[in-house]
C-alpha positions as CSV (number, residue, x, y, z in Angstrom):
1,M,20.3,20.7,-15.6
2,E,20.5,22.1,-12.0
3,K,21.0,19.5,-9.7
4,S,16.9,20.7,-8.0
5,Q,15.2,19.8,-11.0
6,V,14.0,16.2,-12.0
7,P,16.7,14.4,-14.7
8,G,15.0,14.1,-18.4
9,W,15.8,10.6,-18.3
10,V,14.3,10.2,-15.2
11,W,11.2,11.7,-16.7
12,A,11.5,9.0,-19.7
13,V,11.4,6.2,-18.0
14,L,8.5,7.1,-16.0
15,V,6.6,8.4,-18.9
16,G,7.7,5.0,-21.2
17,A,6.3,2.9,-17.6
18,H,2.9,4.8,-18.3
19,V,2.8,4.5,-21.5
20,L,3.7,0.8,-22.0
21,T,1.1,-0.1,-19.1
22,L,-1.7,2.2,-20.4
23,G,-0.8,0.1,-24.3
24,W,-0.9,-3.2,-22.1
25,V,-4.2,-2.6,-20.9
26,L,-5.9,-1.3,-24.1
27,H,-4.6,-3.7,-26.2
28,Q,-5.6,-6.3,-23.5
29,G,-8.8,-4.9,-22.6
30,R,-8.2,-5.3,-19.1
31,W,-8.7,-2.0,-17.4
32,S,-12.4,-3.3,-15.5
33,F,-12.0,-4.1,-12.4
34,V,-14.0,-5.7,-9.5
35,D,-15.9,-2.1,-8.7
36,T,-15.3,-0.8,-12.3
37,G,-19.1,-1.8,-13.7
38,R,-21.0,-0.2,-10.8
39,Y,-18.8,3.1,-11.7
40,I,-19.6,2.9,-14.8
41,Q,-23.2,1.9,-14.5
42,A,-23.6,4.9,-12.2
43,A,-22.3,7.1,-14.9
44,E,-25.0,5.4,-17.5
45,N,-28.0,6.0,-15.0
46,L,-27.0,9.3,-14.3
47,W,-26.9,10.3,-17.7
48,R,-30.1,8.6,-19.4
49,H,-32.3,8.5,-15.8
50,G,-31.1,11.1,-13.8
51,Q,-30.7,8.6,-11.2
52,L,-27.1,7.5,-8.9
53,Y,-27.8,4.0,-9.0
54,A,-24.7,1.3,-9.4
55,R,-26.6,-1.4,-10.8
56,P,-29.5,-1.4,-13.8
57,W,-32.0,1.2,-13.7
58,P,-35.1,-1.3,-12.7
59,G,-37.8,1.1,-13.9
60,I,-39.4,1.1,-10.7
61,A,-38.5,2.1,-7.1
62,P,-35.7,-0.6,-5.9
63,S,-36.7,-1.9,-2.4
64,G,-34.8,-4.3,0.2
65,Q,-31.4,-4.9,-0.8
66,A,-31.2,-3.4,-4.3
67,V,-31.6,0.2,-2.6
68,Q,-27.8,0.4,-1.3
69,E,-26.8,0.6,-5.1
70,F,-28.3,4.0,-4.9
71,T,-25.2,5.2,-2.3
72,I,-22.8,2.6,-2.8
73,R,-20.8,4.7,-4.7
74,P,-20.5,8.5,-3.9
75,A,-21.2,10.9,-7.2
76,G,-17.5,12.1,-7.6
77,Y,-15.8,9.5,-9.7
78,P,-19.3,9.0,-12.0
79,L,-19.4,12.3,-12.9
80,I,-15.7,12.1,-14.1
81,I,-16.2,9.0,-15.9
82,L,-19.5,11.0,-17.9
83,G,-17.8,14.5,-18.4
84,L,-14.2,12.0,-19.9
85,G,-16.6,9.8,-22.1
86,G,-16.0,6.7,-20.3
87,A,-19.3,5.4,-19.5
88,G,-19.7,3.8,-23.3
89,G,-16.7,1.6,-25.2
90,W,-13.1,2.3,-24.3
91,P,-12.1,4.7,-21.7
92,V,-9.4,6.4,-23.9
93,M,-9.6,9.8,-22.7
94,L,-10.6,8.6,-18.5
95,L,-6.8,6.4,-18.7
96,V,-4.8,8.7,-20.6
97,V,-6.1,12.0,-17.4
98,Q,-5.3,9.4,-14.6
99,N,-1.7,8.8,-16.5
100,V,-1.2,12.5,-16.6
101,L,-2.1,13.1,-12.8
102,S,-0.2,9.6,-11.9
103,L,2.8,11.4,-13.9
104,L,2.2,15.2,-12.0
105,N,1.4,13.5,-8.4
106,L,5.7,11.7,-8.9
107,G,6.8,14.6,-10.3
108,L,5.6,16.7,-7.8
109,V,6.7,14.7,-4.6
110,L,10.7,13.9,-6.8
111,R,10.9,17.9,-7.9
112,W,10.3,18.2,-3.6
113,W,12.7,16.4,-2.9
114,A,15.3,17.1,-5.4
115,R,14.9,20.8,-4.2
116,W,16.4,20.2,-1.0
117,A,18.1,17.2,-1.4
118,Y,20.0,17.5,-4.4
119,P,20.6,13.9,-5.4
120,N,23.7,12.5,-7.6
121,L,22.9,10.4,-10.2
122,R,22.7,6.9,-7.7
123,D,20.2,8.6,-5.6
124,W,18.6,9.5,-8.8
125,A,18.6,5.8,-9.9
126,L,17.3,4.5,-6.2
127,A,14.5,7.3,-6.4
128,L,13.5,5.3,-9.5
129,A,13.8,2.0,-8.5
130,A,11.7,2.9,-5.5
131,V,9.1,4.3,-7.9
132,L,9.2,1.5,-10.3
133,T,8.4,-1.4,-7.6
134,F,5.2,-0.1,-6.6
135,P,3.2,-1.4,-10.1
136,A,0.2,-0.4,-8.3
137,Q,0.8,3.3,-9.1
138,F,1.0,2.3,-13.1
139,I,-2.0,-0.1,-12.6
140,Y,-4.3,2.0,-11.1
141,A,-3.0,5.1,-13.2
142,S,-5.1,2.3,-16.7
143,A,-8.0,1.4,-14.8
144,V,-11.3,2.8,-14.6
145,M,-10.9,3.1,-10.8
146,S,-11.2,6.1,-8.6
147,E,-7.4,6.0,-7.0
148,M,-5.6,8.4,-9.2
149,L,-7.7,11.0,-8.7
150,L,-8.6,10.4,-5.4
151,Q,-4.5,10.4,-4.5
152,T,-4.5,13.2,-5.9
153,A,-6.9,14.9,-4.0
154,V,-4.8,13.5,-0.7
155,L,-1.8,14.9,-2.3
156,S,-3.5,18.5,-2.6
157,I,-5.0,17.9,0.7
158,A,-1.3,17.2,2.3
159,V,0.5,20.0,-0.1
160,T,-2.5,23.1,1.0
161,A,-2.1,21.8,4.8
162,I,1.5,22.2,4.9
163,A,1.5,25.5,2.8
164,F,-0.8,26.6,5.4
165,I,1.0,25.9,8.8
166,H,4.1,27.7,6.3
167,S,2.4,30.7,5.6
168,P,-1.1,30.8,6.9
169,R,-2.7,32.2,4.3
170,L,-7.0,31.7,3.4
171,R,-6.3,30.6,-0.1
172,Y,-4.3,27.2,0.8
173,C,-6.9,26.8,4.0
174,A,-9.9,27.0,1.3
175,G,-7.7,25.1,-1.3
176,G,-7.5,22.3,1.8
177,A,-11.1,22.6,2.4
178,V,-11.9,21.7,-1.5
179,A,-9.5,18.9,-1.5
180,V,-10.8,17.2,1.2
181,I,-14.8,17.8,-0.3
182,V,-13.2,16.1,-3.7
183,A,-11.5,13.3,-1.4
184,F,-15.1,12.3,-0.1
185,L,-17.0,12.6,-3.3
186,L,-14.5,10.0,-4.6
187,K,-14.1,7.3,-1.8
188,P,-16.4,7.7,1.4
189,V,-13.4,6.2,3.5
190,F,-12.6,10.0,3.2
191,Y,-15.6,11.8,4.6
192,P,-14.6,11.1,8.5
193,L,-12.0,13.6,7.6
194,A,-14.2,16.4,7.0
195,F,-14.2,16.3,10.6
196,V,-11.0,16.4,11.5
197,A,-10.2,19.0,8.9
198,V,-13.2,21.0,10.9
199,M,-12.0,20.8,14.6
200,L,-8.3,21.8,13.5
201,A,-10.0,24.9,11.7
202,I,-11.7,25.2,15.1
203,V,-8.3,25.6,17.2
204,V,-6.7,27.3,14.6
205,G,-9.4,29.7,14.5
206,W,-9.3,30.4,17.9
207,R,-5.7,30.4,18.7
208,Y,-4.9,32.7,16.1
209,R,-8.1,35.0,16.4
210,R,-9.3,34.3,13.0
211,P,-12.7,33.1,12.2
212,A,-12.8,33.3,8.2
213,V,-10.9,29.9,8.9
214,T,-13.2,28.4,11.6
215,V,-15.8,29.6,8.8
216,I,-13.6,27.8,5.8
217,G,-13.3,24.5,7.9
218,V,-16.5,24.2,8.3
219,L,-17.8,23.4,4.4
220,P,-16.7,19.9,4.2
221,V,-18.9,19.4,7.0
222,L,-21.6,21.3,5.5
223,V,-21.0,19.5,2.1
224,V,-21.1,15.9,4.3
225,G,-24.6,16.7,5.4
226,L,-26.2,18.1,2.7
227,Y,-25.0,14.8,0.9
228,M,-26.2,12.9,3.9
229,L,-29.5,14.6,3.6
230,W,-29.6,14.0,-0.3
231,N,-29.1,10.4,0.1
232,Q,-31.9,10.4,3.0
233,Q,-34.2,11.4,0.3
234,R,-33.6,8.7,-1.8
235,T,-33.3,5.8,0.2
236,G,-35.1,6.9,3.5
237,Y,-31.9,6.6,5.6
238,F,-29.8,9.1,6.9
239,H,-26.3,8.1,5.7
240,F,-23.3,9.2,3.6
241,S,-22.7,5.8,1.7
242,S,-24.1,1.7,1.7
243,I,-20.6,0.7,1.4
244,A,-20.1,0.9,5.3
245,E,-22.7,-1.9,6.6
246,I,-21.4,-3.6,3.7
247,N,-18.0,-4.0,4.5
248,L,-18.7,-4.1,8.3
249,L,-20.1,-7.5,7.6
250,Q,-19.1,-9.1,4.8
251,Y,-15.3,-8.5,5.5
252,N,-15.0,-7.2,9.1
253,A,-17.4,-9.3,10.8
254,A,-17.0,-12.3,8.2
255,G,-13.3,-12.3,8.9
256,V,-13.7,-13.2,12.2
257,L,-15.8,-15.9,12.0
258,R,-14.2,-17.3,8.6
259,Q,-11.0,-17.2,11.1
260,I,-13.2,-19.1,14.2
261,A,-15.4,-21.3,11.9
262,G,-13.7,-21.5,8.0
263,P,-15.4,-20.5,4.8
264,E,-18.4,-22.4,4.9
265,V,-19.9,-20.7,8.0
266,E,-19.1,-17.4,7.3
267,E,-21.1,-18.2,4.0
268,K,-24.2,-19.4,5.6
269,W,-24.1,-16.5,8.5
270,V,-23.4,-13.8,6.0
271,T,-26.4,-14.9,3.7
272,Q,-28.4,-15.8,6.9
273,V,-28.1,-12.0,8.3
274,I,-28.6,-10.6,4.7
275,D,-31.8,-12.9,4.4
276,Q,-33.0,-11.6,7.8
277,A,-32.1,-8.3,6.7
278,N,-34.4,-7.9,3.3
279,T,-37.8,-9.2,5.5
280,K,-37.3,-5.9,7.2
281,P,-40.0,-3.1,6.1
282,D,-37.3,-0.2,5.4
283,F,-34.0,1.0,4.2
284,A,-33.1,2.3,7.2
285,T,-34.1,-0.7,9.7
286,R,-32.4,-2.8,7.1
287,Q,-29.2,-1.0,7.6
288,H,-29.2,-0.5,11.3
289,F,-30.1,-4.8,11.4
290,I,-26.8,-5.3,10.0
291,Q,-25.1,-3.3,12.2
292,V,-26.2,-5.0,15.2
293,Q,-25.2,-8.2,14.3
294,A,-22.0,-7.4,13.0
295,A,-21.3,-5.6,16.3
296,A,-22.3,-8.2,18.1
297,M,-20.0,-10.9,16.1
298,L,-17.3,-8.3,16.2
299,T,-17.7,-7.8,20.5
300,E,-17.9,-11.2,21.0
301,H,-14.6,-11.9,19.4
302,I,-12.8,-8.1,20.3
303,G,-9.9,-9.6,20.6
304,L,-9.1,-11.4,17.3
305,Y,-10.8,-8.4,15.4
306,A,-8.1,-6.6,16.8
307,R,-5.6,-8.7,15.8
308,Q,-7.0,-8.7,12.3
309,H,-7.4,-4.6,11.9
310,V,-3.4,-4.7,13.1
311,Q,-2.7,-7.2,10.8
312,G,-4.5,-5.3,8.1
313,M,-2.4,-2.4,8.8
314,V,0.4,-3.4,8.2
315,A,-1.1,-5.3,5.2
316,L,-1.4,-1.8,3.5
317,F,2.1,-0.8,3.6
318,L,3.7,-4.5,2.9
319,D,1.3,-6.1,0.6
320,P,3.0,-6.8,-3.0
321,G,-0.6,-6.5,-5.0
322,R,-1.0,-10.1,-6.0
323,F,-4.8,-8.9,-6.7
324,D,-3.5,-6.0,-8.9
325,L,-0.7,-7.9,-10.7
326,S,-3.7,-10.0,-11.4
327,Q,-5.8,-8.2,-12.8
328,L,-3.0,-6.6,-15.3
329,L,-1.0,-10.2,-16.4
330,G,-3.9,-12.1,-16.2
331,W,-3.0,-14.1,-13.6
332,A,-5.4,-17.3,-12.3
333,P,-7.3,-16.3,-9.6
334,P,-6.1,-17.3,-6.3
335,V,-7.5,-20.6,-4.4
336,G,-8.8,-20.4,-1.4
337,G,-8.8,-16.1,-1.2
338,G,-5.9,-13.7,-0.9
339,L,-2.1,-14.3,0.5
340,L,-3.3,-12.1,3.6
341,T,-6.9,-14.5,4.3
342,Q,-4.6,-18.1,3.9
343,A,-2.5,-16.0,6.2
344,R,-5.1,-15.8,9.0
345,Q,-6.6,-19.3,8.5
346,G,-2.6,-20.9,9.0
347,R,-2.1,-21.4,5.3
348,L,0.0,-19.0,4.1
349,W,3.0,-21.2,3.5
350,Q,1.0,-23.4,0.9
351,A,-0.3,-20.8,-0.3
352,V,3.3,-19.2,-1.4
353,I,4.5,-22.5,-2.5
354,G,2.0,-23.1,-5.1
355,L,2.7,-19.7,-6.5
356,P,3.9,-20.2,-10.0
357,W,8.0,-19.4,-9.5
358,G,7.4,-16.4,-12.4
359,Q,4.6,-14.8,-9.9
360,L,6.7,-15.6,-6.6
361,G,9.6,-13.8,-8.3
362,L,7.7,-10.9,-9.4
363,L,6.0,-10.7,-5.8
364,G,8.7,-11.2,-3.5
365,L,10.8,-8.5,-5.1
366,V,7.9,-5.9,-4.4
367,L,7.9,-7.4,-1.1
368,L,11.0,-6.4,-0.7
369,A,10.9,-3.2,-2.2
370,N,7.8,-2.3,0.4
371,V,9.7,-3.1,3.5
372,A,13.2,-1.2,1.9
373,R,10.5,1.6,1.3
374,L,8.8,1.9,5.2
375,G,12.4,1.2,6.3
376,F,13.9,4.5,5.0
377,A,10.2,6.1,5.6
378,V,11.0,6.1,8.9
379,R,14.4,6.8,8.4
380,G,13.1,9.9,6.6
381,F,10.2,10.8,9.2
382,R,13.0,11.0,11.7
383,R,15.7,12.8,9.6
384,L,13.0,15.5,8.3
385,Q,12.7,16.7,11.8
386,Y,16.3,18.7,11.4
387,G,14.8,20.3,7.9
388,N,13.5,23.6,7.5
389,T,9.3,24.8,8.7
390,A,8.3,22.6,6.3
391,C,9.9,19.5,6.0
392,H,9.6,19.7,10.2
393,N,5.7,19.8,9.7
394,G,4.8,18.5,6.7
395,R,6.2,15.2,7.9
396,W,3.6,15.1,10.7
397,V,1.0,15.9,7.7
398,A,2.0,13.1,6.0
399,V,2.2,10.1,8.8
400,G,-1.4,11.6,9.9
401,L,-3.1,11.0,6.2
402,L,-1.4,7.6,6.2
403,L,-2.2,6.3,9.3
404,Y,-5.8,7.7,9.2
405,V,-6.3,5.4,5.6
406,A,-4.9,2.4,7.6
407,A,-6.5,3.2,10.3
408,L,-10.0,3.3,8.5
409,T,-9.3,0.5,6.0
410,G,-8.4,-1.8,8.7
411,P,-8.6,-5.6,7.9
412,L,-9.5,-4.8,4.2
413,G,-5.2,-3.7,3.9
414,A,-4.1,-3.7,0.5
415,A,-1.6,-2.4,-2.2
416,R,-4.9,-0.9,-3.8
417,F,-5.8,0.9,-0.4
418,L,-2.4,2.5,-0.3
419,V,-2.3,4.0,-3.7
420,P,-4.0,7.4,-2.6
421,V,-1.6,7.9,-0.4
422,W,1.3,6.3,-1.6
423,P,3.3,9.6,-2.7
424,L,3.4,10.5,0.9
425,L,5.2,7.5,1.8
426,L,7.9,7.7,-0.8
427,A,8.5,11.2,0.3
428,L,9.5,9.8,3.7
429,A,11.1,7.2,2.1
430,L,13.0,9.4,0.1
431,A,13.7,11.3,2.3
432,G,15.8,8.8,4.5
433,L,17.3,7.8,1.7
434,N,20.5,10.5,0.8
435,W,21.8,12.1,3.9
436,P,23.0,14.4,5.0
437,P,22.0,16.1,1.5
438,Q,24.8,17.6,-0.2
439,I,23.7,21.5,0.3
440,P,23.0,21.6,4.0
441,L,19.0,22.0,4.8
442,K,18.3,25.9,5.6
443,Q,16.8,26.5,8.9
444,E,13.3,28.6,8.6
445,G,11.7,30.3,11.0
């Protein structure tokens, strides 16, 4: 086999890890996460009532807080659940497809690395260890959650962007636009990327006198606008997803208050804001009220929120994924919230020493692997500047998408939210793993 190919034994281990995880999940029935029920319910309502609604259909027009269920989940993943028969019973076909996508995503990164690094046996063993010590990749491939399909869309964005930089053909631009549209129809956090894309398209189109690039770049923003108009028609409020106000109130603002006054005061305040919001005459007024109340809390404690935001961004890359492993292995839920929440309350050490030894050892191993991957990724970013055009510019695409997700996730930073962009981090880490490569990189124009 050529050194630029992924060895068969590496594929065997990766396929085996996916098959074992999928088999365990199906045997134990642990493919359902906190958000899974809403995705499946939205798919069922689409099929039975023609309504994208994430709770049991009430039969009459919802009002108050219930209106948020029209837009809490975008249409992408419920449609995929419907198409792959995951709305009722065991979603075997859906999970098989997601595992195949996971293998393809990992294979694409490993193949790219092998093409220029020509890794030896030791390098392949380290690369395989880097993949296996990120369990969230395998867990979300076997969960009824949108992360794995979103990962494929994000990787498509990166690949088409790098290809367009290297060879500015319209098909790469169109492919990137489609990938952006798919991404935000799967997860609302990616809809602001449409505006980033159109700005880049305008700059590129003007600089190189290619108006077709600008026209294609406008398409994601056009889809965002049409989707928001559809949401306005259904709810009376022009917006993309109600998850924005939910996160703003119940996580961002509530997290600040929890650290200041404790969980009891936080819960009372959140309940009071929601109760007052539910008295508003329409959904738009309700959402604006929540925005004002949450913004006032954040503005009053802007320094504390900024620290929490940065902590969440760091946690995105370092979180060992206790929640994800708990779902897979059936661990008891943590007392007092997750490790990041307890760290903000000064109880991290007590939380850590209270874990069973087996959990502590596994989480410690994943944490060390996360630290090592991040260090290798930094080194890989610096070293790729000496590579060819695709390597040199691709590192900026990868870092841009990683920082985009980290910034928009903010205080919610966790392993789950890293999954969609994790192959990009892996690619950077592999680039920093072995240097110099056995065959020098070609310098291209």
